[in-house]
N, C-alpha and C positions, 0 to 999 in steps of 0.2 A: 687812703682812709687814715682817720687818726689813730692813734695809740690809746687805749683805755685801760683804766686801772681796775681790774676785776675785784668785786666784792668779797667773794669768797672761792677757793680753790675749785669746789664742785659746781658752781651756779654757771661759770662760763658768760657771766653778763655783768655789765659795768655798772656802777652807781649811777653814773650821768648818762646812760645809753638810753633812758627812756624818754628824756626831754631832748628834742631833735636840735631846738636853739641853743640851750647850754653846752650841748655836745659842739655844735659848730664854732660858738664862741671859745670855748675852751680849746679847742683843736687849733684855732686861729693862732691863740696865746702861746700855745705850746710849740707849734710851728715856727713862730717870731723866736722864742728863746732856743730854741735846736739850731736855727740858724746863726744866732749869736754866738753859740756854742761853736759851731762848726768854724767860724770866722776866727775864734779864740784859738782853736786847735791849729788852724792853719798858720796864724801869726806865731805860735809857740814852736812849730817846726821850722818856721824859718829864722828863728832866734834860736842861739845857744844857750841862752840864760834860762836856768832850771825853774826861776820865779814864775815864768809864764806857764810852764806845765803844771805846777803846783796850783795855780789859779785856775786851770782848765778842770783839775779836780775838784775844786771848791764850787765852781760855777755849775759843774753838772749835780753835785748833791743839792744845791740849793734850787737848781731847776725841779729835780725829782721832790724835795721836800715842798715845794710849792704846788706842784701839778699833781704827783704822784706819790704821797706819802706812804699809803699803804705799800707801793712797791718798794720803797726804801727800806721801811722797816722788815718786810719778806726778805729782801735781799741781805742785810745785815744778819738776820737769823739763820738764814742757809750758810751764810759765810761761816758763823760760828760753831754751826752744825757739820760744816764741810768732812771733817775727820771720820764722821759716822756715817756719810751717804756715799761710800765708795763701792765699787762693783764687789771686791772681795767680801766687803762687809753684808752686802746685801745678798750674796750667794750663800754666805755663812749663815746668814739670819734664816733665809729661806730653807737650807737643809736641816736647820735646827727646828724650826717650825714643822717641816716635813715629818721628821723623825718623831716629833711629841704629838703627831696627829692633830693638830689643833685645826681651827676652823680656817678654811681656803688652802689646806694642805694639799688636796688634790691638784690644784691649779699649778703650783709648784715643784709638785713630785717630779715630773720629768726635768725641770731645769736644774734640780738638786742632782740626778744622776750625770748628766752631760749638758755641758753649755755652749752654745755657737754665738760668737760675737763677731759682728761686721765692725771692722776697725776703719775710720775715716782718716786719710793722712791730708797733710798741707795740699790745698788747692783741689780738694774732693769734695764732693757732696752725694748724698744718696738718700733716699725716700723708700722706707719700709713701713709694714704694719702686722698686725697680728695675722697669724697664716702663712707668713712667709718662711717660716721656720728658723728665725734668727729671734735668739733670746735677747741679745744686748746690741745697740748701736753706741759707739764711743768714739770719742777724738780727744788727742792730748798733745802736749809739747807746746801749747800755745803761750808765747811770752807776749809779744807784740802782734800776733796774729789774734784773731777773734773766731770764737766758736758760736756759730748762730744754729740754735734749734727751734724747729716750729712743729707744733704738734696740733693737731686736730682731736678736742677731747672726747668727742662722742663715738669716734671709731678707733681712736688709738694709734691712727697714722700719724707717723714721725719723720720729719725732715731735718738732718744735721749737715752742716757745712763748715769747712776748714777755711776761712776768708783770710786770705795773706797779704791783700793788698787794697787800697782804696779803689783802684782801677777796675777790679773784679766785683765789686759791690752790685754794681746792676745786674750782673748773673744770678743774683738772690731771685730773681722774678722767676727763674725755671725752677728752683726748688719751690716757691710760694706755688706756682701752677700744678707742680707735680703733686704737691700734698693736697691741694684741693681736687685735682682729679682722681687720686686714690680714694680719697674720703668719699666723693660722690658716688663714685662705683659702689663702693662697699656699702652706703646707705641704701643705694635703690636696691643692690643684691640682697641684703640680709637685714632690710627694715624691721625693727622691733627684737632682733635676737641679739645673743652675746656680742657676734661680731659688728653688728649694724649700730649698738650704741643706743642712745636714747633720744636722739633727734629726728624728727621727721625729714624725709628726703628733700622736701620743699622749703625747709628752713634755712636762712642765709648761714653760711659759715662763718663762726667767729674762731679764730687761731690763737693758740697760745704762743708766745714770743719767749724766748730764753737767750741771754748773751752772757757770754763768758769771755775775759781778755784784757790785756792790757794793764798797765800798773801805773803808780803816781811818779811822775817825773819822765815817763815816756812818751815823747812827742809823736812818734811814728803811731803807739797805739793810741795816742788821744785823737788824733786826726781821723783813724779809722773807726773808732768809737762813734764820733759824730757824724760821719758819713754814713754808718749803718743807721743811726737813728733817724738822720733827717730821709733815708731812703724809706723806711717804715712810716713814717710820719707824714711825708709828702709826694712821694713816687708811687708807693705800693696802691694796688686797687683793693687790698683786702683790709678786712677788719682784724683787729688784734687786742687781745690782752696781753700787756707786756708784764710776764709773770717774774723774770729774774733779770736783772742788769747788773751782772758781777763784773764791773768795769773800773778801769781809772782807780782813784783813791778808795774805792769799796773794794777794790780785788788786790790790795797791797799788804804785803809783810816785809820784814827785813831779814836779809841773809848775811853771812860773812863774806867777804869779798874774794873771789878766788884768785885775783891778782894783789891780794894784800902780802905784805914783807912778813916775815916769821915773827917779827918784834912788833907788829901791829896789825889787827884785823878788823879794818872799818866794815861796818855794815852798809850795805847796798840795797835799794828798795827792788823788790822783785814781786811777781804774781803770786797771791794767796794760793789760787786756783787756777790751773793749768789744763784741765779737761772737764769735757762736758758728756754725759751720756744718759742713755734713757733705758729703761726695762721695757721691752716690747709685750705687752700683755693687752689681752681684751678689757675695754673699759668697763667698770662697775657700776651699777646702779648708785647714786649717792646714798638714796635713802636705805639700801639693802647692803651696804659695804660695811663690813666688820672690821676692826682693827687686827691687825696681824703683827707678829713679831718681827716682819721684816717691813714695817711700814716706811719710816725713815722721812725722807722728804714728801712722801705721799700726804703727810698731813698739811704742807705748806700748798702744794700745787694741783693736789688729785691726781698726781703721777708719781712713780719713782724716778727721780733726778738725780744722776750720780755725777761725782767728781772722784778726785783722788788717782793714784797710781794706777796704770793698766798693767796687768800681768804681761810678761814678754811674750807668753805662749798665746795671747790673745793678739797681738799687735802685727797682724799681717791678713792674707798672705802676700808673697812675694813683694815686700816692702822695698827692698831695694830698687826693682824694677819700676816700680811705681812712683818712687822718689827720683828716678832717673828723668822722668818726663820733665821736670822743671829744668833740668840741665840741657835737654837734647832739644827737638823741634818740636815738642809736643805743644799741646793747646795752651793758648794764652789766656785763655777762659776757664771757668771752674769746670772740673771734670766730673760728669757723674759715674758713680760707681753703680754699674747695673748687677743684678742678679739673674743666674739661670738656673732653673731647676732640672733641666736635661739640654743635652746638645742641641736638640731641634729646637727648643725654645728660644735660644740664642740666636739660633741660624748659622752656627758655626760647629765645625769640627773640634771634637775635645780631644788634647793632645797631654801625655805626661810630660811633667818639666823637663826631665831627664832626657826623653825621646828627642824632644826638640833639640835640647844641647847637643845631642850626638847624632843628629839626623844628618843624612848626607846633603840635604839642602842649605845646609849652613855654608856659609862662605868661607869658613876656616873651622876647623877643630876646636870644640870648646874645651879648655882648659880644665883638668878636672880638680884642680886643687883650688878652685875658687869656689867657696860654698855658698856666694852671695844669690848665685843664681841655678845651682843644680840642686836637685832633691835627691834624698837617699833612694836607694832601689827599691826599699818597702813602701815609698810613697805610692798610694792609689791614684790612678787617674781620675780627671774630672768627670768621665763617662761614669765613674763608678760612685760618685758623691751625691749625695741627697741636694746640695746647694753649692753653686760656684759662682765667683765673680767673673766679670768680662772686662779683660784689660784690652781695649782698641789699640790697633796699631799706630806706631809714631815713630819716628826716625832720631838718630842721635849719631854723633860721631865724635872721635877724640880731637881736641884742638890743642894748640899750644898753650892756651891758659889753661885747661884741665890740666896738662902736663906738670904746669907751673904750680899749680895749687896742690898737687899730689906730692910735690918735694917739700913743702912748708913743715915747719915744727907744729905740734898741736896747739899751741897757744896763738900763732901765728895765723894756722888755718881757722882757727875759730873768729880771729878778728876779720878775717877776710871774708866769711861766709855768713856770718850772724849779725842780725840787727839789735841783739842784746848778749853779747859773749859772756859779760860777766856773771849771767846767771842760767845759762844753758844747762840741761840735763847731762849726767856723767855720760851717758850714751851718745852724746851730740857728734864729738869728733869721730868715734868708730862707725857711726851711721854713715856721715860724709866721707869718711874714707872708702867704705864699701859701694858707696855711688860713684866715686872717683874711678875705683877700680874695676868695676862692671864698665864703665865708659871707656875705658882704656883698652878692656881685653875682650870685649863682646861685640857683636853687630846685631843690628836690628833683625836681620834675616835669622838669627838663631831663635828667636821668640815667635815672629810673625810672619815666616814663611819667605821664599825667595823674593816675591814682589812685597815685602812688607805691607799685605794687605789682609791677611788673616787674624782675627782676633783670637786673643789667647784665654781659655777657659782654664781658670784656676780654682780646684776644689777648697771650699770653705768648712772645714771639720769641726765637729763638735769635740771639745775637750772634756775628759773626765773630770767632774766637779772635785771629787777626793783628792785625785793627784793635784790639781790646782792649788787646792787649799792647802795641802802638806807642802807642797813648793813654795808657796808665798810665805806661811808660817817659819820656814827655815830660812829663804835668802831675801825678805823683804827688807829688812833693815840694813843688809849688806848692799842692796840695790840702791836704796836711797840715800846711803852715806851718812857720815855723822853731821848733817846740817842742823843748825840751831835756829828755829824759826820763831820770829816774834812778829805779830799782828800789828799793825799800826791802825 
């Protein structure tokens, strides 16, 4: 189905949607231009010359300017407002609106007290909606990776994927189908009420599409950008309103190079936005919606779309184990993050993480000194949590390559494991070392039972909003470092 340019955030319809012949002609021209874009990206990846990567960015802007000018304007506006559309900013504004008893305060009062965030890691995807006891869904640390958000505006169902390679782009079909299935189920079950939205169940779905990732001069990211656009334009059977395309040159700033000498600090291109998230909330009737203090990106998209740093306390749970899947014998396809609201719902038994680590079923005792995969004794078990995530079993083992990587110095390790070593986040090396340590000191049986066949339920706890905001106000600047960012 063709990519459409929405006429307004709330309408969910295209300016060209009502004229079928014009849509077909426009679709063919856009498809042809995207194919040219893909060939340009492929040529840029095969050639070391930076000029080709720059020409890709300019070609992308020209295509959007010609076919989707409203999208280009909206993307640039969102990029300029990126610092205002953060998760912490939304949470702070929501609490402020709740305390002032303004319009809509009842809807956000619960989120002001406690916030539960579903964090999507590299190579993962999830689909959630209102009623799933999740307040936010977010992913970050995307440099050459791309974050793909799909939202059904009438039900508020959201799918988010962290795509890390061209080879897994076809896996986005599963995300699309899951969003459609959840949206149709909610429309049929709640037609006409707050959860059912404002679309009749018999009306065809038009989904909103959001893309964030890559930057100018990044040939890996350029090829991924073109592959994703080609997928949604030519391969997907669904109809989309492309709401945001913060990619390539549209997502570029400059940072001081971490490899520069003390006497000279040259700037390097870097992604302006590395994260994408959504506030999970029931859709509002556009005619009845009133502006609130926590509006922000809602004015652009009819939904709260987030970017910016994700607080450390919300980047989990079991982040190291989930990251280990990429290093072990995990799935080569994108992995779905499934939710379970009870052990029976997931069809598996719930175990406390420390209980698993110390279980007699383990092939060897779990080292108590490794904090990466053991929980404090006070951590509640998954059976006592309202919401849990399900980690399906996978095998891993320590190889000679893993041992060699673990012996490298920090900068050498970054060069060996990153596609963009000059602009990685400050926590990149420590995260990689945690994964390497778990690979060397743990066994799959420690988590998934003696036959490595038992899925693991991990509680997804809500975080006290007041505590989170206080911690961020004290440690936010220290975590981000003293980077100087210039938008290009």
